[in-house]
C-alpha positions as CSV (number, residue, x, y, z in Angstrom):
1,M,63.7,-20.0,42.9
2,H,60.3,-21.6,42.4
3,I,57.4,-19.4,43.3
4,A,54.2,-21.3,43.9
5,P,51.1,-19.8,42.1
6,T,48.7,-17.8,44.1
7,G,45.2,-19.1,44.8
8,E,43.8,-16.9,42.1
9,Q,46.5,-18.0,39.6
10,A,45.8,-21.7,40.4
11,R,42.1,-21.2,39.8
12,N,42.8,-19.5,36.5
13,N,45.1,-22.3,35.4
14,T,42.3,-24.8,36.2
15,A,39.5,-22.7,34.6
16,L,41.2,-21.8,31.4
17,P,41.0,-25.3,29.7
18,K,37.2,-25.2,30.5
19,A,36.9,-21.9,28.8
20,L,38.8,-23.1,25.8
21,T,36.5,-26.1,25.5
22,L,33.5,-23.8,25.5
23,V,35.0,-21.6,22.9
24,E,35.7,-24.6,20.7
25,A,32.0,-25.4,20.9
26,L,30.9,-22.0,19.7
27,P,30.9,-22.5,15.9
28,W,29.0,-25.8,16.4
29,L,26.5,-24.1,18.6
30,E,26.0,-21.4,16.0
31,R,25.7,-24.0,13.2
32,F,23.2,-26.3,14.9
33,H,21.1,-23.8,16.9
34,G,17.4,-24.4,16.1
35,K,18.2,-27.6,14.2
36,T,16.5,-31.0,14.8
37,V,18.7,-33.9,15.8
38,V,17.2,-37.4,15.8
39,I,19.1,-39.8,18.1
40,K,18.8,-43.6,18.1
41,F,19.3,-44.7,21.7
42,G,20.6,-48.3,22.0
43,G,23.3,-50.7,22.9
44,N,25.2,-50.6,26.2
45,A,24.1,-47.0,26.7
46,M,20.7,-48.4,27.5
47,V,21.8,-50.8,30.2
48,D,24.7,-49.2,32.0
49,E,23.5,-46.8,34.7
50,S,26.3,-44.3,34.4
51,L,26.0,-44.3,30.6
52,K,22.2,-43.8,30.8
53,A,22.6,-40.8,33.1
54,A,25.3,-39.3,30.9
55,F,23.2,-39.7,27.8
56,A,20.3,-37.9,29.5
57,Q,22.6,-35.1,30.5
58,D,23.8,-34.8,26.9
59,V,20.3,-34.6,25.5
60,V,19.2,-32.0,28.0
61,F,22.4,-30.1,27.2
62,L,21.4,-30.1,23.5
63,R,18.0,-28.8,24.4
64,Y,19.4,-25.9,26.5
65,A,22.0,-25.2,23.7
66,G,19.1,-24.5,21.3
67,L,18.9,-27.8,19.4
68,R,15.7,-29.8,19.0
69,P,16.6,-33.4,20.1
70,V,14.3,-36.3,19.3
71,I,15.0,-39.8,20.7
72,V,14.0,-43.0,19.0
73,H,14.7,-46.2,21.0
74,G,14.5,-49.9,20.9
75,G,15.3,-52.2,23.8
76,G,17.0,-55.4,22.6
77,P,18.8,-56.2,25.9
78,Q,15.7,-55.6,28.0
79,I,13.5,-57.6,25.6
80,N,15.9,-60.5,25.8
81,T,15.8,-60.4,29.6
82,Q,12.0,-60.4,29.8
83,L,11.7,-63.2,27.2
84,E,14.1,-65.3,29.2
85,K,12.1,-64.7,32.4
86,L,8.9,-65.8,30.6
87,G,10.6,-68.9,29.0
88,L,10.2,-67.6,25.5
89,T,12.9,-68.3,22.9
90,S,14.1,-65.5,20.6
91,S,16.1,-65.7,17.3
92,F,17.4,-63.3,14.7
93,T,17.4,-63.5,10.9
94,A,19.4,-61.0,8.9
95,G,19.9,-58.9,12.0
96,L,16.1,-58.7,12.7
97,R,14.3,-60.3,15.6
98,V,11.8,-63.0,14.6
99,T,8.7,-61.7,16.3
100,T,5.8,-64.0,17.1
101,P,2.5,-62.7,18.6
102,E,3.7,-63.7,22.1
103,T,7.1,-62.0,21.5
104,M,5.3,-58.8,20.2
105,D,3.3,-58.6,23.5
106,V,6.6,-58.6,25.4
107,V,8.2,-56.0,22.9
108,R,5.3,-53.6,23.5
109,M,5.4,-54.0,27.2
110,V,9.1,-53.6,27.5
111,L,9.6,-50.7,25.1
112,A,6.6,-48.5,26.2
113,G,6.4,-49.6,29.8
114,Q,10.0,-50.0,30.9
115,V,12.7,-48.5,28.6
116,Q,10.7,-45.4,27.6
117,R,9.5,-44.6,31.1
118,E,13.0,-45.0,32.5
119,L,14.5,-42.7,29.9
120,V,11.7,-40.1,30.3
121,G,12.4,-40.1,34.0
122,L,16.1,-39.6,33.6
123,L,15.6,-36.7,31.2
124,N,12.9,-35.1,33.5
125,E,15.3,-35.0,36.4
126,H,16.7,-31.9,34.7
127,G,13.3,-30.2,33.9
128,P,9.9,-30.8,32.5
129,F,11.2,-31.8,29.0
130,A,10.6,-35.4,28.0
131,V,7.3,-36.8,26.7
132,G,7.0,-40.5,25.8
133,M,5.1,-41.8,22.9
134,T,5.2,-44.8,20.5
135,G,4.9,-44.9,16.8
136,E,1.2,-45.9,17.3
137,D,0.4,-42.6,19.0
138,A,-1.4,-40.1,16.7
139,H,-0.5,-42.5,13.8
140,T,3.0,-41.1,14.0
141,M,4.4,-44.2,12.3
142,T,2.5,-46.5,9.9
143,A,4.1,-49.9,9.3
144,V,4.0,-52.5,6.6
145,K,5.1,-56.1,7.1
146,R,8.8,-56.6,6.5
147,Y,10.5,-59.8,5.2
148,A,14.2,-60.7,5.9
149,D,16.4,-61.1,2.9
150,V,18.5,-64.3,3.2
151,D,20.6,-65.1,0.1
152,G,18.2,-63.4,-2.1
153,E,15.1,-65.1,-0.7
154,Q,12.4,-63.4,1.3
155,V,11.9,-65.0,4.7
156,D,8.9,-64.4,6.9
157,I,10.0,-63.2,10.4
158,G,6.6,-62.6,11.9
159,L,5.4,-59.3,13.2
160,V,8.4,-57.3,12.0
161,G,7.6,-54.1,10.1
162,D,9.1,-51.4,8.1
163,I,8.0,-47.8,8.0
164,A,5.5,-47.0,5.3
165,H,4.7,-43.5,6.4
166,V,5.6,-41.0,9.2
167,E,3.1,-38.3,10.2
168,P,5.4,-36.0,12.2
169,G,2.7,-33.5,13.4
170,A,2.6,-34.6,17.0
171,V,6.4,-34.6,17.2
172,H,6.6,-31.1,15.7
173,A,4.1,-29.9,18.2
174,L,6.2,-31.3,21.1
175,L,9.3,-29.7,19.7
176,D,7.6,-26.4,19.2
177,N,6.6,-26.6,22.9
178,G,10.2,-27.1,24.0
179,R,9.7,-30.8,24.8
180,I,12.0,-33.8,24.0
181,P,10.0,-36.6,22.3
182,V,11.0,-40.1,23.3
183,I,9.6,-42.5,20.7
184,S,9.4,-46.3,21.1
185,S,9.9,-48.2,17.8
186,I,6.6,-49.9,17.4
187,A,4.0,-49.0,14.8
188,R,0.5,-50.1,13.6
189,S,-0.3,-51.0,10.0
190,N,-3.4,-50.1,8.1
191,D,-4.7,-53.7,8.6
192,G,-4.6,-53.2,12.4
193,H,-1.5,-55.3,13.2
194,V,1.1,-53.9,15.5
195,Y,4.7,-54.4,14.3
196,N,8.1,-54.4,15.9
197,I,10.2,-51.9,14.0
198,N,14.0,-52.0,14.0
199,A,15.0,-48.9,16.0
200,D,17.7,-47.9,13.5
201,T,15.2,-48.0,10.7
202,A,12.6,-46.1,12.7
203,A,15.1,-43.4,13.7
204,A,16.2,-42.9,10.0
205,A,12.5,-42.6,8.9
206,M,11.8,-40.1,11.7
207,A,14.9,-38.0,10.7
208,M,13.7,-37.9,7.1
209,A,10.2,-36.9,8.0
210,L,11.4,-34.1,10.3
211,D,13.9,-32.8,7.8
212,A,16.5,-33.2,10.6
213,E,19.9,-31.7,10.4
214,M,21.5,-34.8,11.8
215,L,20.8,-38.5,12.5
216,V,22.9,-40.0,15.4
217,V,23.0,-43.8,16.0
218,L,24.5,-45.0,19.2
219,T,25.9,-48.5,19.1
220,D,28.5,-50.7,20.9
221,V,31.4,-50.3,18.5
222,E,33.7,-47.4,17.7
223,G,32.2,-46.8,14.3
224,L,32.2,-48.4,10.9
225,Y,35.3,-50.6,10.7
226,A,37.2,-50.6,7.4
227,D,38.3,-54.2,7.5
228,W,36.8,-56.0,10.5
229,P,38.0,-58.3,12.1
230,A,41.4,-58.0,10.4
231,S,41.8,-54.4,11.6
232,D,40.2,-52.1,14.1
233,A,40.7,-49.0,11.9
234,V,37.5,-46.9,11.8
235,I,36.2,-45.0,8.8
236,S,35.6,-41.6,10.1
237,H,34.1,-40.0,7.1
238,L,32.5,-41.4,3.9
239,T,29.9,-40.4,1.3
240,V,26.6,-42.2,0.6
241,S,28.0,-43.7,-2.6
242,E,31.0,-45.0,-0.7
243,L,28.7,-46.5,1.9
244,E,26.5,-48.1,-0.7
245,K,29.4,-50.0,-2.1
246,L,30.3,-51.2,1.4
247,L,26.8,-52.4,2.5
248,P,27.1,-56.0,1.0
249,T,30.2,-56.6,3.1
250,L,28.8,-55.5,6.5
251,A,27.9,-57.8,9.4
252,S,24.2,-58.3,10.1
253,G,24.2,-56.2,13.3
254,M,25.7,-53.2,11.6
255,L,23.7,-53.5,8.4
256,P,20.4,-51.9,9.6
257,K,22.3,-49.0,11.1
258,M,24.3,-48.1,8.0
259,E,21.2,-48.7,5.8
260,G,19.4,-46.2,7.9
261,C,22.2,-43.7,7.6
262,L,22.3,-44.2,3.8
263,R,18.5,-43.7,3.4
264,A,18.5,-40.6,5.7
265,V,21.3,-38.7,4.0
266,R,20.1,-39.6,0.5
267,A,16.7,-38.1,1.5
268,G,18.2,-34.8,2.6
269,V,19.3,-35.3,6.3
270,G,22.5,-33.2,6.6
271,T,24.7,-35.9,8.1
272,A,24.3,-39.3,9.8
273,R,26.7,-40.4,12.5
274,V,27.4,-43.7,14.2
275,L,28.9,-43.3,17.7
276,D,30.2,-45.5,20.4
277,G,27.6,-45.4,23.1
278,R,30.1,-47.0,25.5
279,V,31.9,-43.7,25.7
280,Q,30.5,-41.2,28.2
281,H,29.2,-38.0,26.6
282,S,29.9,-39.4,23.1
283,L,27.0,-37.3,21.9
284,L,28.6,-34.0,23.0
285,L,32.1,-35.0,21.9
286,E,30.7,-35.7,18.4
287,I,28.6,-32.6,18.0
288,F,30.5,-29.9,19.8
289,T,34.2,-30.7,19.4
290,D,36.5,-30.3,16.4
291,E,37.7,-33.9,16.4
292,G,34.5,-35.7,16.8
293,I,34.3,-39.5,17.2
294,G,32.8,-42.4,15.3
295,T,31.8,-42.5,11.6
296,M,30.1,-39.6,9.7
297,V,28.1,-40.2,6.5
298,V,27.7,-37.1,4.2
299,P,26.1,-36.4,0.8
300,D,28.1,-37.1,-2.3
301,A,28.3,-33.4,-3.2
302,D,30.1,-32.7,0.1
303,N,33.0,-35.1,-0.6
304,D,33.3,-35.7,-4.4
305,D,36.3,-37.8,-5.6
306,T,37.8,-38.4,-2.2
307,D,38.6,-41.6,-0.4
308,P,37.1,-42.5,3.0
309,I,39.3,-41.1,5.9
310,I,40.4,-44.0,8.1
311,T,41.9,-43.8,11.5
312,G,43.0,-46.3,14.0
313,G,40.8,-46.8,17.0
314,L,38.5,-43.9,17.6
315,A,38.0,-41.7,14.6
């Protein structure tokens, strides 16, 4: 004879998996408590309303869990939309946007006036946490002109910069005050020009300057593919030396992301992770669950003489 569970038993059956999930997160909460995590916000996570809201929830969760999140963002889709509205053409060379003075005006307007303000607003729905700034503020980021490398030749792509120096004092002050810095990836050079900085590059430089425990890069793919497009197998774990060997084979869109990961981990950042921003709560799944998702880059000493771990689909 089948006996239906009582109301209390049914509630326990429903609640137990939630409790087990929280317990699974415990060692990660212990490990990362008080640690700085720099997150590059981009891709579909920036334009899909439900993904934006989930991302904001994830970041606030990190803050309440005792981590110190810092967000660095670009705004490629929004910049493209605004350029189209203004009748301005845009092109890319070696994965970097060719940036004329007219394009730079749009970049500054969109990043600091639209993308940043929206993200700050979403975060602050949960409390007085987020503070927006750009790399120009308090000389947080100083830029130098960057050239694209095309078949070994340097190509001028306009007002595109690389990070020459990061002065993290203002960011440290915000973190010490319990805030969540939201930083737009534009920076001024010593000669007075303002440059468009690739957000992957800017996030990596910020992670290095803050001695972050982790760099997280959100993108629109499942991770670093082992043999794209022949296979959708994702490399879930690799060392910086293994990544360095793969760099020449990478597509232009993935190259700045993986270069940033390589630089950051080589400079002492604990790990760098590339996550699929199309997956809701991918940030929490990566940091607080045993399986994780995406691709993780680790120092050589952590994984000597081992091959990259490859899995099909999500890592």
